[in-house]
C-alpha positions as CSV (number, residue, x, y, z in Angstrom):
1,M,0.1,-0.1,-0.1
2,V,2.8,2.3,0.8
3,R,4.2,1.8,-2.7
4,I,0.8,2.7,-4.1
5,K,0.3,5.7,-2.1
6,K,4.0,7.1,-3.3
7,R,3.2,6.3,-6.9
8,F,0.0,8.4,-6.5
9,N,1.8,11.2,-5.2
10,A,4.3,10.9,-7.8
11,L,1.8,11.6,-10.7
12,Y,1.7,15.5,-9.8
13,S,5.4,15.7,-11.0
14,L,4.4,14.2,-14.5
15,D,3.9,16.5,-17.3
16,D,2.3,14.0,-19.6
17,I,-1.5,13.0,-18.9
18,G,-0.8,9.8,-21.0
19,E,1.5,8.9,-18.3
20,V,-1.0,10.1,-15.6
21,N,-3.8,8.0,-17.1
22,S,-1.5,5.1,-17.7
23,S,-0.2,5.0,-14.2
24,I,-3.6,5.4,-12.6
25,G,-5.1,2.4,-14.4
26,G,-2.1,0.1,-13.3
27,M,-2.7,1.3,-9.6
28,R,-6.5,0.3,-10.1
29,R,-5.3,-3.0,-11.5
30,E,-2.8,-3.6,-8.7
31,L,-5.6,-2.6,-5.9
32,K,-8.2,-5.0,-7.6
33,L,-5.8,-8.1,-7.6
34,F,-4.9,-6.9,-4.0
35,Y,-8.6,-6.5,-3.0
36,T,-8.9,-10.0,-1.7
37,E,-11.3,-10.8,1.5
38,E,-8.2,-10.7,4.2
39,R,-6.6,-7.5,2.5
40,R,-10.0,-5.6,1.8
41,E,-9.7,-3.1,4.9
42,W,-6.4,-2.1,3.4
43,A,-7.4,-1.9,-0.3
44,S,-10.7,-0.4,-0.4
45,P,-9.9,3.0,0.7
46,Y,-7.1,3.6,-1.7
47,L,-9.1,2.3,-4.5
48,D,-12.2,4.3,-3.7
49,F,-10.1,7.5,-3.5
50,I,-8.4,6.9,-6.8
51,E,-12.1,6.1,-8.7
52,R,-13.6,9.1,-7.1
53,N,-10.8,11.8,-7.4
54,S,-8.3,11.1,-10.2
55,K,-9.8,12.6,-12.8
56,G,-10.6,16.1,-10.8
57,L,-7.2,16.2,-9.0
58,F,-5.4,16.1,-12.4
59,L,-8.0,18.3,-14.3
60,Y,-5.4,21.3,-14.4
61,K,-3.1,18.7,-16.4
62,R,-6.0,17.4,-18.8
63,L,-6.8,21.2,-19.7
64,P,-3.9,23.3,-19.4
65,E,-5.2,25.8,-21.6
66,K,-7.9,26.4,-18.8
67,E,-5.3,27.7,-16.5
68,I,-7.0,25.5,-13.8
69,E,-5.1,26.2,-10.6
70,Y,-3.1,23.5,-9.2
71,T,-4.5,22.1,-5.9
72,N,-4.5,18.5,-4.2
73,N,-8.1,19.3,-2.6
74,A,-10.4,17.2,-4.6
75,A,-13.1,19.7,-3.5
């Protein structure tokens, strides 16, 4: 789980939205594989956060011409 968290935080330093999307997809796949009965309590919050917020958190990278302010606040 620590590795997933570090990888997600590293996405902010990437400039290419294709790399961001690819990395998010890889993390989602890994978490779903990790999502077994005994590990569900650990994987579920990470997977839920990524699925709910990944598009909004990186909106400023998807639409650079709109000059969206960089923030780590999902709201």
